[in-house]
C-alpha positions, 0 to 999 in steps of 0.5 A, spaced: 499 499 498 502 507 497 500 513 500 503 520 498 503 525 502 504 533 500 510 536 501 511 545 503 513 548 497 521 547 498 519 540 498 520 538 505 516 534 510 515 534 516 516 528 521 516 527 529 521 524 534 516 519 538 521 521 543 520 528 544 514 529 540 519 535 536 518 536 529 522 538 524 521 536 515 526 532 511 527 532 503 526 524 500 529 523 495 536 528 495 542 527 500 543 520 504 541 514 501 540 512 508 534 512 512 532 517 517 536 514 524 536 519 529 532 525 532 536 532 530 533 535 537 534 530 543 539 525 539 534 519 539 535 513 536 530 509 531 528 507 524 521 507 521 518 512 527 517 518 525 511 519 522 507 525 526 500 524 529 496 526 524 500 522 518 499 516 522 492 517 523 491 518 515 494 512 514 490 508 519 484 511 515 486 509 508 488 502 511 482 500 514 477 503 507 481 499 504 482 493 507 476 492 510 471 495 504 471 490 500 469 485 506 463 489 508 461 489 501 461 481 501 458 479 508 453 484 504 451 481 499 452 474 503 447 476 508 442 479 503 443 472 499 440 468 506 434 471 506 427 467 504 420 469 503 419 468 512 426 472 513 429 478 511 437 479 513 440 486 511 446 489 512 448 497 512 454 498 511 459 504 510 466 506 513 466 514 513 471 516 507 478 517 510 480 525 510 484 528 507 492 528 507 495 533 513 497 539 508 503 541 509 504 547 512 510 552 510 513 553 517 518 558 519 523 553 521 530 554 519 534 549 514 541 546 516 545 542 512 549 536 515 555 536 510 557 529 514 552 524 510 550 531 505 542 531 508 538 537 508 532 538 514 529 545 516 528 544 524 526 549 530 533 551 532 537 549 539 544 550 541 544 542 538 543 538 533 544 532 531 545 530 524 539 525 522 543 520 518 549 517 523 547 522 529 553 527 529 552 532 534 553 538 531 554 544 536 551 551 533 554 556 536 561 553 534 557 551 527 556 559 526 563 561 527 564 562 520 568 569 521 575 570 520 579 575 524 584 579 522 591 579 527 596 586 525 600 592 529 596 597 528 601 600 523 600 594 519 591 597 518 592 599 510 595 592 509 590 588 513 584 593 510 586 591 503 585 584 505 579 585 509 574 588 503 577 582 498 576 577 503 568 581 503 568 580 496 569 573 495 563 571 501 567 572 507 566 575 513 573 578 516 572 581 524 577 587 524 578 591 530 577 598 528 569 595 525 567 590 529 567 593 537 564 599 538 566 605 542 566 603 549 567 596 547 572 592 554 578 591 549 580 583 552 572 581 552 572 584 544 577 580 542 575 574 545 567 574 542 571 576 536 576 570 536 569 565 539 565 568 532 571 566 528 572 559 525 580 562 523 585 567 525 589 570 520 597 573 523 600 579 519 607 577 521 611 584 519 617 587 522 612 592 527 609 585 530 611 584 537 609 579 541 606 583 547 600 587 549 593 585 545 597 582 540 599 577 546 593 576 547 590 575 541 595 570 540 593 566 547 585 566 545 587 564 538 590 557 541 585 556 546 580 556 540 584 551 536 584 547 542 576 547 543 574 547 535 580 543 533 579 542 525 573 547 525 579 552 526 584 554 523 591 559 524 593 562 518 600 565 519 603 569 514 610 572 515 611 579 511 619 582 509 620 590 508 626 593 506 629 586 507 627 585 513 622 580 516 617 580 521 618 574 528 615 568 529 612 569 535 614 563 541 607 560 541 606 560 534 612 556 532 609 549 533 604 551 526 606 552 519 607 559 517 608 561 509 612 567 507 608 570 500 612 573 495 606 578 494 599 580 496 595 575 492 599 569 494 599 571 501 591 572 499 590 564 496 594 562 502 588 565 507 583 561 503 586 554 502 587 554 509 581 556 512 576 550 513 570 555 509 569 555 504 568 562 500 561 563 496 560 560 490 561 563 482 554 565 479 552 570 475 552 577 476 544 580 478 543 584 472 547 580 466 542 577 461 542 571 456 544 567 461 541 562 467 543 563 474 542 558 480 537 560 485 539 563 491 532 560 495 530 553 495 523 555 494 520 554 488 514 559 489 516 565 492 508 568 491 502 566 491 498 563 485 493 568 481 487 562 484 490 563 491 490 571 491 482 571 488 480 566 493 483 570 499 481 577 497 473 574 495 474 571 504 477 576 507 473 582 504 467 578 506 465 574 512 472 570 512 470 563 510 472 558 504 468 552 503 470 547 498 464 542 496 464 535 492 459 532 489 457 527 483 456 534 480 463 537 479 466 540 484 465 549 488 469 553 491 465 558 495 470 564 498 464 568 503 459 569 498 463 568 491 463 562 487 469 562 486 469 555 481 463 553 479 461 546 478 462 542 472 470 546 470 474 542 466 479 538 470 485 543 468 481 549 471 479 544 477 486 543 478 489 550 478 483 552 482 484 546 488 492 549 488 490 554 491 486 553 495 492 547 498 497 553 497 493 559 501 494 552 506 500 550 507 502 559 508 497 557 514 492 563 511 487 559 511 485 553 516 481 547 517 475 548 521 472 541 520 478 537 519 475 535 512 478 539 507 472 542 507 470 548 511 476 554 512 476 560 515 482 566 513 488 565 518 491 572 522 496 571 517 492 571 512 488 578 513 496 581 514 497 577 507 491 580 503 493 588 505 499 587 501 496 584 495 496 588 489 488 588 486 488 581 482 
C-alpha cells in the first residue's frame, strides 16, 4: 500500500520524534540514501518511527478503507443471499471516507545542511543539533562561528584593510577590531568574543608585529580556540618582509606552519586555502542577461498563485469563510459569498483552483475548521497578507 503526503513549497515533509515529540522536516530523494536514524533535537535513535500523529491517523484511515471496505461489501452480499420469504437479512455498511491527507504548511523553520551525510533539514533552532543520518552532534555556536579574525599591528592597518575588503568580495566575514568593536567595548572581552565568533585567525607578521600587549592576548586566545574547535579553527601565519627585514614569528606560534608570501595575491591564496570555510559560489551577477544563474533560495514558489490571491481576497473582504464542496456533479470553491470555482469546470481549471486552496493552507493563511478539508477560515496571517496583495 503506497500512501503519499503533500510537502511544503520547498519539497520538505514533516517528521516527528517519538521521544521528544518535536517536529522537523526532511526532503526525500536528495542527500543521503541511508534512512533517518536520529532525532535532530534529542538524538533519539530509531528507524521507521518518524511519522507525525496526523500522518499516522491518515494512514490508518486509508488502510481501514482499503482493507475493511471490500470485506463489508462481501458480508452484505452474503447476508442478502441468506434471506428467504420469511426472513429478510439486510446489512447497511458504510465506512467514513478517509480525511484529506494532512496539509504541509510553510512553517518559519531554519534550514540546516549536515556536510557529514549531505543531508538538508528544516528545524526549530537549538543550541545543539544531531545529524539525522549518523547522529553526529553539532554545536551550533561553533557552527555559526564563520568570521575571519585579522590580527595585526596598528601601523599595518592599511595593509590589513586591503585584505579585509578583498575577503568581503569573496563572501567571507572578516573581523577587524576598529569595525567590530564599538566605542566603549572592553578590549579584552571584545577580542575574546571576536575569536569565538571566528573560524580562523590570520596573523600578519610584519617587522612591526611584536608578541606583547594586545597582540600577545590575541595569540593566547587563538591557541585557546584551536584547542576547543580543532579542525573548525585555523591559525594562518603570514610572514612579510619589508626592506629586507622580516617579522619575527612569536614563540607560541612556531609549532604551526607559516608562509612567506612574495606578494599580496599569494598571501590571499594562502588564507583561502587554510580556512575551514569555503568562499561563496561563483555565479552570474544580477542584471546579466542571456544566462541561467543558480537560484539564491531553494523555494519553488515565491508568491501566491493568482487563484490563491483571488480566494484569499474574496474571503477576507467578506465573512472570512472558504468552502470546498465536492459532489457527484462537480466541485465548487466558495470564498465568502462569491463562487470562485463553479461546478462543471474542466479538470485543468479544477486543479488550478484546488492548488490555490492548498497554497493558502501551506502558508497558514486559512485554517481547516472541521479537519475534513471542506470548511476554512482566514487566519490572522491571512488578513495581514491581504493588505499586501495588489489588485487581482
